[in-house]
PDB file with SEQRES, HELIX, SHEET and CRYST1 records, atoms N, CA, C and O in Angstrom:
SEQRES   1 A   54  MET ARG ASN VAL GLN VAL MET ALA HIS TRP PHE CYS GLY          
SEQRES   2 A   54  ASP CYS ASP VAL GLU GLY ARG ASP VAL ALA ALA GLU PRO          
SEQRES   3 A   54  THR CYS TRP ASN CYS GLY GLY ALA VAL THR VAL THR ALA          
SEQRES   4 A   54  ARG PRO THR ILE PRO ALA ASP HIS PRO PRO ALA ASP GLY          
SEQRES   5 A   54  ALA ALA                                                      
SHEET    1 AA1 2 VAL A   4  VAL A   6  0                                        
SHEET    2 AA1 2 THR A  42  PRO A  44 -1                                        
SHEET    1 AA2 3 VAL A  17  ASP A  21  0                                        
SHEET    2 AA2 3 ALA A   8  CYS A  12 -1                                        
SHEET    3 AA2 3 THR A  36  ALA A  39 -1                                        
CRYST1    1.000    1.000    1.000  90.00  90.00  90.00 P 1           1          
ATOM      1  N   MET A   1       9.243 -89.055  16.650  1.00  0.00           N  
ATOM      2  CA  MET A   1      10.361 -89.761  16.050  1.00  0.00           C  
ATOM      3  C   MET A   1       9.832 -90.766  15.023  1.00  0.00           C  
ATOM      4  O   MET A   1       8.851 -91.465  15.278  1.00  0.00           O  
ATOM      5  N   ARG A   2      10.458 -90.828  13.917  1.00  0.00           N  
ATOM      6  CA  ARG A   2      10.050 -91.708  12.831  1.00  0.00           C  
ATOM      7  C   ARG A   2      10.742 -93.061  12.951  1.00  0.00           C  
ATOM      8  O   ARG A   2      11.916 -93.129  13.313  1.00  0.00           O  
ATOM      9  N   ASN A   3      10.020 -94.136  12.649  1.00  0.00           N  
ATOM     10  CA  ASN A   3      10.608 -95.471  12.660  1.00  0.00           C  
ATOM     11  C   ASN A   3      11.504 -95.646  11.445  1.00  0.00           C  
ATOM     12  O   ASN A   3      11.109 -95.362  10.315  1.00  0.00           O  
ATOM     13  N   VAL A   4      12.718 -96.119  11.699  1.00  0.00           N  
ATOM     14  CA  VAL A   4      13.654 -96.384  10.607  1.00  0.00           C  
ATOM     15  C   VAL A   4      14.169 -97.812  10.719  1.00  0.00           C  
ATOM     16  O   VAL A   4      14.102 -98.439  11.776  1.00  0.00           O  
ATOM     17  N   GLN A   5      14.675 -98.295   9.622  1.00  0.00           N  
ATOM     18  CA  GLN A   5      15.225 -99.638   9.543  1.00  0.00           C  
ATOM     19  C   GLN A   5      16.615 -99.527   8.932  1.00  0.00           C  
ATOM     20  O   GLN A   5      16.818 -98.755   7.995  1.00  0.00           O  
ATOM     21  N   VAL A   6      17.569-100.288   9.450  1.00  0.00           N  
ATOM     22  CA  VAL A   6      18.917-100.297   8.895  1.00  0.00           C  
ATOM     23  C   VAL A   6      18.985-101.388   7.839  1.00  0.00           C  
ATOM     24  O   VAL A   6      18.647-102.541   8.107  1.00  0.00           O  
ATOM     25  N   MET A   7      19.420-101.026   6.647  1.00  0.00           N  
ATOM     26  CA  MET A   7      19.520-101.969   5.534  1.00  0.00           C  
ATOM     27  C   MET A   7      20.994-102.149   5.191  1.00  0.00           C  
ATOM     28  O   MET A   7      21.635-101.201   4.737  1.00  0.00           O  
ATOM     29  N   ALA A   8      21.541-103.338   5.396  1.00  0.00           N  
ATOM     30  CA  ALA A   8      22.947-103.597   5.088  1.00  0.00           C  
ATOM     31  C   ALA A   8      23.107-103.898   3.602  1.00  0.00           C  
ATOM     32  O   ALA A   8      22.450-104.793   3.070  1.00  0.00           O  
ATOM     33  N   HIS A   9      23.970-103.156   2.944  1.00  0.00           N  
ATOM     34  CA  HIS A   9      24.354-103.444   1.561  1.00  0.00           C  
ATOM     35  C   HIS A   9      25.687-104.180   1.658  1.00  0.00           C  
ATOM     36  O   HIS A   9      26.583-103.738   2.377  1.00  0.00           O  
ATOM     37  N   TRP A  10      25.829-105.300   0.942  1.00  0.00           N  
ATOM     38  CA  TRP A  10      27.021-106.128   1.111  1.00  0.00           C  
ATOM     39  C   TRP A  10      27.528-106.673  -0.217  1.00  0.00           C  
ATOM     40  O   TRP A  10      26.841-106.620  -1.237  1.00  0.00           O  
ATOM     41  N   PHE A  11      28.770-107.207  -0.177  1.00  0.00           N  
ATOM     42  CA  PHE A  11      29.435-107.788  -1.349  1.00  0.00           C  
ATOM     43  C   PHE A  11      30.105-109.087  -0.940  1.00  0.00           C  
ATOM     44  O   PHE A  11      30.755-109.142   0.104  1.00  0.00           O  
ATOM     45  N   CYS A  12      29.960-110.137  -1.745  1.00  0.00           N  
ATOM     46  CA  CYS A  12      30.645-111.413  -1.510  1.00  0.00           C  
ATOM     47  C   CYS A  12      31.766-111.534  -2.537  1.00  0.00           C  
ATOM     48  O   CYS A  12      31.504-111.678  -3.731  1.00  0.00           O  
ATOM     49  N   GLY A  13      33.004-111.476  -2.077  1.00  0.00           N  
ATOM     50  CA  GLY A  13      34.153-111.565  -2.967  1.00  0.00           C  
ATOM     51  C   GLY A  13      34.322-112.937  -3.594  1.00  0.00           C  
ATOM     52  O   GLY A  13      34.833-113.046  -4.708  1.00  0.00           O  
ATOM     53  N   ASP A  14      33.900-113.994  -2.892  1.00  0.00           N  
ATOM     54  CA  ASP A  14      34.027-115.350  -3.433  1.00  0.00           C  
ATOM     55  C   ASP A  14      33.112-115.565  -4.634  1.00  0.00           C  
ATOM     56  O   ASP A  14      33.508-116.191  -5.617  1.00  0.00           O  
ATOM     57  N   CYS A  15      31.896-115.049  -4.555  1.00  0.00           N  
ATOM     58  CA  CYS A  15      30.899-115.255  -5.621  1.00  0.00           C  
ATOM     59  C   CYS A  15      30.822-114.085  -6.594  1.00  0.00           C  
ATOM     60  O   CYS A  15      30.259-114.216  -7.680  1.00  0.00           O  
ATOM     61  N   ASP A  16      31.387-112.938  -6.209  1.00  0.00           N  
ATOM     62  CA  ASP A  16      31.285-111.712  -6.989  1.00  0.00           C  
ATOM     63  C   ASP A  16      29.820-111.301  -7.173  1.00  0.00           C  
ATOM     64  O   ASP A  16      29.396-110.924  -8.265  1.00  0.00           O  
ATOM     65  N   VAL A  17      29.055-111.384  -6.068  1.00  0.00           N  
ATOM     66  CA  VAL A  17      27.657-110.943  -6.064  1.00  0.00           C  
ATOM     67  C   VAL A  17      27.478-109.943  -4.930  1.00  0.00           C  
ATOM     68  O   VAL A  17      28.309-109.852  -4.027  1.00  0.00           O  
ATOM     69  N   GLU A  18      26.391-109.203  -4.992  1.00  0.00           N  
ATOM     70  CA  GLU A  18      26.080-108.262  -3.921  1.00  0.00           C  
ATOM     71  C   GLU A  18      24.609-108.363  -3.578  1.00  0.00           C  
ATOM     72  O   GLU A  18      23.820-108.946  -4.322  1.00  0.00           O  
ATOM     73  N   GLY A  19      24.253-107.791  -2.451  1.00  0.00           N  
ATOM     74  CA  GLY A  19      22.866-107.859  -2.031  1.00  0.00           C  
ATOM     75  C   GLY A  19      22.572-106.886  -0.916  1.00  0.00           C  
ATOM     76  O   GLY A  19      23.423-106.091  -0.518  1.00  0.00           O  
ATOM     77  N   ARG A  20      21.340-106.964  -0.414  1.00  0.00           N  
ATOM     78  CA  ARG A  20      20.885-106.130   0.696  1.00  0.00           C  
ATOM     79  C   ARG A  20      20.164-107.024   1.680  1.00  0.00           C  
ATOM     80  O   ARG A  20      19.530-108.006   1.294  1.00  0.00           O  
ATOM     81  N   ASP A  21      20.262-106.682   2.954  1.00  0.00           N  
ATOM     82  CA  ASP A  21      19.619-107.489   3.984  1.00  0.00           C  
ATOM     83  C   ASP A  21      19.401-106.633   5.220  1.00  0.00           C  
ATOM     84  O   ASP A  21      20.169-105.708   5.486  1.00  0.00           O  
ATOM     85  N   VAL A  22      18.353-106.943   5.973  1.00  0.00           N  
ATOM     86  CA  VAL A  22      18.108-106.231   7.223  1.00  0.00           C  
ATOM     87  C   VAL A  22      18.789-106.935   8.395  1.00  0.00           C  
ATOM     88  O   VAL A  22      18.754-106.425   9.515  1.00  0.00           O  
ATOM     89  N   ALA A  23      19.406-108.093   8.164  1.00  0.00           N  
ATOM     90  CA  ALA A  23      20.089-108.830   9.229  1.00  0.00           C  
ATOM     91  C   ALA A  23      21.307-108.049   9.715  1.00  0.00           C  
ATOM     92  O   ALA A  23      21.963-107.355   8.938  1.00  0.00           O  
ATOM     93  N   ALA A  24      21.599-108.172  11.009  1.00  0.00           N  
ATOM     94  CA  ALA A  24      22.765-107.487  11.584  1.00  0.00           C  
ATOM     95  C   ALA A  24      24.065-108.050  11.017  1.00  0.00           C  
ATOM     96  O   ALA A  24      25.015-107.302  10.787  1.00  0.00           O  
ATOM     97  N   GLU A  25      24.111-109.346  10.792  1.00  0.00           N  
ATOM     98  CA  GLU A  25      25.287-110.012  10.222  1.00  0.00           C  
ATOM     99  C   GLU A  25      24.845-110.789   8.983  1.00  0.00           C  
ATOM    100  O   GLU A  25      24.622-111.997   9.067  1.00  0.00           O  
ATOM    101  N   PRO A  26      24.713-110.115   7.830  1.00  0.00           N  
ATOM    102  CA  PRO A  26      24.217-110.798   6.635  1.00  0.00           C  
ATOM    103  C   PRO A  26      25.197-111.838   6.104  1.00  0.00           C  
ATOM    104  O   PRO A  26      26.398-111.769   6.366  1.00  0.00           O  
ATOM    105  N   THR A  27      24.671-112.798   5.359  1.00  0.00           N  
ATOM    106  CA  THR A  27      25.478-113.809   4.678  1.00  0.00           C  
ATOM    107  C   THR A  27      25.095-113.800   3.205  1.00  0.00           C  
ATOM    108  O   THR A  27      24.043-113.285   2.827  1.00  0.00           O  
ATOM    109  N   CYS A  28      25.955-114.371   2.386  1.00  0.00           N  
ATOM    110  CA  CYS A  28      25.732-114.409   0.942  1.00  0.00           C  
ATOM    111  C   CYS A  28      24.535-115.288   0.605  1.00  0.00           C  
ATOM    112  O   CYS A  28      24.423-116.404   1.111  1.00  0.00           O  
ATOM    113  N   TRP A  29      23.647-114.797  -0.241  1.00  0.00           N  
ATOM    114  CA  TRP A  29      22.483-115.572  -0.659  1.00  0.00           C  
ATOM    115  C   TRP A  29      22.884-116.696  -1.603  1.00  0.00           C  
ATOM    116  O   TRP A  29      22.129-117.653  -1.776  1.00  0.00           O  
ATOM    117  N   ASN A  30      24.065-116.598  -2.218  1.00  0.00           N  
ATOM    118  CA  ASN A  30      24.493-117.597  -3.196  1.00  0.00           C  
ATOM    119  C   ASN A  30      25.252-118.753  -2.548  1.00  0.00           C  
ATOM    120  O   ASN A  30      24.943-119.918  -2.798  1.00  0.00           O  
ATOM    121  N   CYS A  31      26.252-118.433  -1.711  1.00  0.00           N  
ATOM    122  CA  CYS A  31      27.095-119.487  -1.129  1.00  0.00           C  
ATOM    123  C   CYS A  31      26.894-119.655   0.371  1.00  0.00           C  
ATOM    124  O   CYS A  31      27.355-120.641   0.946  1.00  0.00           O  
ATOM    125  N   GLY A  32      26.211-118.707   1.014  1.00  0.00           N  
ATOM    126  CA  GLY A  32      26.004-118.780   2.454  1.00  0.00           C  
ATOM    127  C   GLY A  32      27.209-118.339   3.265  1.00  0.00           C  
ATOM    128  O   GLY A  32      27.203-118.442   4.492  1.00  0.00           O  
ATOM    129  N   GLY A  33      28.239-117.849   2.595  1.00  0.00           N  
ATOM    130  CA  GLY A  33      29.468-117.450   3.264  1.00  0.00           C  
ATOM    131  C   GLY A  33      29.442-116.029   3.797  1.00  0.00           C  
ATOM    132  O   GLY A  33      28.445-115.314   3.691  1.00  0.00           O  
ATOM    133  N   ALA A  34      30.572-115.646   4.374  1.00  0.00           N  
ATOM    134  CA  ALA A  34      30.734-114.307   4.936  1.00  0.00           C  
ATOM    135  C   ALA A  34      30.782-113.270   3.817  1.00  0.00           C  
ATOM    136  O   ALA A  34      31.240-113.552   2.709  1.00  0.00           O  
ATOM    137  N   VAL A  35      30.304-112.070   4.124  1.00  0.00           N  
ATOM    138  CA  VAL A  35      30.276-110.976   3.162  1.00  0.00           C  
ATOM    139  C   VAL A  35      30.925-109.737   3.767  1.00  0.00           C  
ATOM    140  O   VAL A  35      31.113-109.645   4.980  1.00  0.00           O  
ATOM    141  N   THR A  36      31.260-108.791   2.905  1.00  0.00           N  
ATOM    142  CA  THR A  36      31.770-107.495   3.330  1.00  0.00           C  
ATOM    143  C   THR A  36      30.631-106.491   3.250  1.00  0.00           C  
ATOM    144  O   THR A  36      30.084-106.256   2.173  1.00  0.00           O  
ATOM    145  N   VAL A  37      30.270-105.897   4.386  1.00  0.00           N  
ATOM    146  CA  VAL A  37      29.214-104.881   4.402  1.00  0.00           C  
ATOM    147  C   VAL A  37      29.817-103.587   3.876  1.00  0.00           C  
ATOM    148  O   VAL A  37      30.822-103.104   4.397  1.00  0.00           O  
ATOM    149  N   THR A  38      29.198-103.030   2.842  1.00  0.00           N  
ATOM    150  CA  THR A  38      29.718-101.818   2.211  1.00  0.00           C  
ATOM    151  C   THR A  38      28.993-100.556   2.652  1.00  0.00           C  
ATOM    152  O   THR A  38      29.520 -99.454   2.496  1.00  0.00           O  
ATOM    153  N   ALA A  39      27.782-100.702   3.204  1.00  0.00           N  
ATOM    154  CA  ALA A  39      27.017 -99.547   3.686  1.00  0.00           C  
ATOM    155  C   ALA A  39      25.902-100.031   4.596  1.00  0.00           C  
ATOM    156  O   ALA A  39      25.440-101.167   4.481  1.00  0.00           O  
ATOM    157  N   ARG A  40      25.475 -99.161   5.501  1.00  0.00           N  
ATOM    158  CA  ARG A  40      24.340 -99.451   6.380  1.00  0.00           C  
ATOM    159  C   ARG A  40      23.435 -98.216   6.459  1.00  0.00           C  
ATOM    160  O   ARG A  40      23.324 -97.590   7.513  1.00  0.00           O  
ATOM    161  N   PRO A  41      22.790 -97.869   5.338  1.00  0.00           N  
ATOM    162  CA  PRO A  41      21.892 -96.707   5.374  1.00  0.00           C  
ATOM    163  C   PRO A  41      20.615 -97.018   6.144  1.00  0.00           C  
ATOM    164  O   PRO A  41      20.232 -98.179   6.288  1.00  0.00           O  
ATOM    165  N   THR A  42      19.966 -95.977   6.632  1.00  0.00           N  
ATOM    166  CA  THR A  42      18.665 -96.150   7.274  1.00  0.00           C  
ATOM    167  C   THR A  42      17.586 -95.736   6.286  1.00  0.00           C  
ATOM    168  O   THR A  42      17.749 -94.782   5.525  1.00  0.00           O  
ATOM    169  N   ILE A  43      16.491 -96.465   6.311  1.00  0.00           N  
ATOM    170  CA  ILE A  43      15.356 -96.156   5.456  1.00  0.00           C  
ATOM    171  C   ILE A  43      14.118 -96.111   6.335  1.00  0.00           C  
ATOM    172  O   ILE A  43      14.084 -96.780   7.367  1.00  0.00           O  
ATOM    173  N   PRO A  44      13.105 -95.347   5.962  1.00  0.00           N  
ATOM    174  CA  PRO A  44      11.868 -95.347   6.746  1.00  0.00           C  
ATOM    175  C   PRO A  44      11.276 -96.757   6.783  1.00  0.00           C  
ATOM    176  O   PRO A  44      11.207 -97.420   5.748  1.00  0.00           O  
ATOM    177  N   ALA A  45      10.854 -97.216   7.945  1.00  0.00           N  
ATOM    178  CA  ALA A  45      10.328 -98.572   8.097  1.00  0.00           C  
ATOM    179  C   ALA A  45       9.034 -98.762   7.314  1.00  0.00           C  
ATOM    180  O   ALA A  45       8.707 -99.887   6.935  1.00  0.00           O  
ATOM    181  N   ASP A  46       8.299 -97.692   7.066  1.00  0.00           N  
ATOM    182  CA  ASP A  46       7.042 -97.808   6.329  1.00  0.00           C  
ATOM    183  C   ASP A  46       7.211 -97.613   4.826  1.00  0.00           C  
ATOM    184  O   ASP A  46       6.217 -97.507   4.107  1.00  0.00           O  
ATOM    185  N   HIS A  47       8.449 -97.562   4.339  1.00  0.00           N  
ATOM    186  CA  HIS A  47       8.728 -97.335   2.928  1.00  0.00           C  
ATOM    187  C   HIS A  47       9.377 -98.577   2.332  1.00  0.00           C  
ATOM    188  O   HIS A  47      10.535 -98.855   2.642  1.00  0.00           O  
ATOM    189  N   PRO A  48       8.670 -99.346   1.477  1.00  0.00           N  
ATOM    190  CA  PRO A  48       9.274-100.531   0.869  1.00  0.00           C  
ATOM    191  C   PRO A  48      10.328-100.133  -0.161  1.00  0.00           C  
ATOM    192  O   PRO A  48      10.202 -99.078  -0.783  1.00  0.00           O  
ATOM    193  N   PRO A  49      11.373-100.957  -0.360  1.00  0.00           N  
ATOM    194  CA  PRO A  49      12.372-100.665  -1.389  1.00  0.00           C  
ATOM    195  C   PRO A  49      11.711-100.542  -2.763  1.00  0.00           C  
ATOM    196  O   PRO A  49      10.728-101.230  -3.038  1.00  0.00           O  
ATOM    197  N   ALA A  50      12.230 -99.688  -3.611  1.00  0.00           N  
ATOM    198  CA  ALA A  50      11.635 -99.430  -4.917  1.00  0.00           C  
ATOM    199  C   ALA A  50      11.582-100.673  -5.794  1.00  0.00           C  
ATOM    200  O   ALA A  50      10.653-100.828  -6.587  1.00  0.00           O  
ATOM    201  N   ASP A  51      12.570-101.567  -5.662  1.00  0.00           N  
ATOM    202  CA  ASP A  51      12.596-102.763  -6.501  1.00  0.00           C  
ATOM    203  C   ASP A  51      11.974-103.977  -5.822  1.00  0.00           C  
ATOM    204  O   ASP A  51      12.011-105.072  -6.383  1.00  0.00           O  
ATOM    205  N   GLY A  52      11.406-103.814  -4.636  1.00  0.00           N  
ATOM    206  CA  GLY A  52      10.757-104.913  -3.934  1.00  0.00           C  
ATOM    207  C   GLY A  52      11.715-105.842  -3.213  1.00  0.00           C  
ATOM    208  O   GLY A  52      11.276-106.848  -2.657  1.00  0.00           O  
ATOM    209  N   ALA A  53      13.010-105.543  -3.201  1.00  0.00           N  
ATOM    210  CA  ALA A  53      13.995-106.397  -2.532  1.00  0.00           C  
ATOM    211  C   ALA A  53      13.833-106.319  -1.027  1.00  0.00           C  
ATOM    212  O   ALA A  53      13.318-105.345  -0.478  1.00  0.00           O  
ATOM    213  N   ALA A  54      14.295-107.386  -0.377  1.00  0.00           N  
ATOM    214  CA  ALA A  54      14.292-107.494   1.084  1.00  0.00           C  
ATOM    215  C   ALA A  54      12.900-107.355   1.577  1.00  0.00           C  
ATOM    216  O   ALA A  54      12.663-107.415   2.784  1.00  0.00           O  
TER     217      ALA A  54                                                      
END                                                                             
């Protein structure tokens, strides 16, 4: 079995920004407020994101 990591993709309607986080309940990096999770894809744990995020 391969190790995978869940990466939450989210959107903050108050700030109109989006981001990614490995936290189960992510918060906005800009205002610290609640966000809407738009996806929770799994990625291989040994594979860093292409843009270096998270």
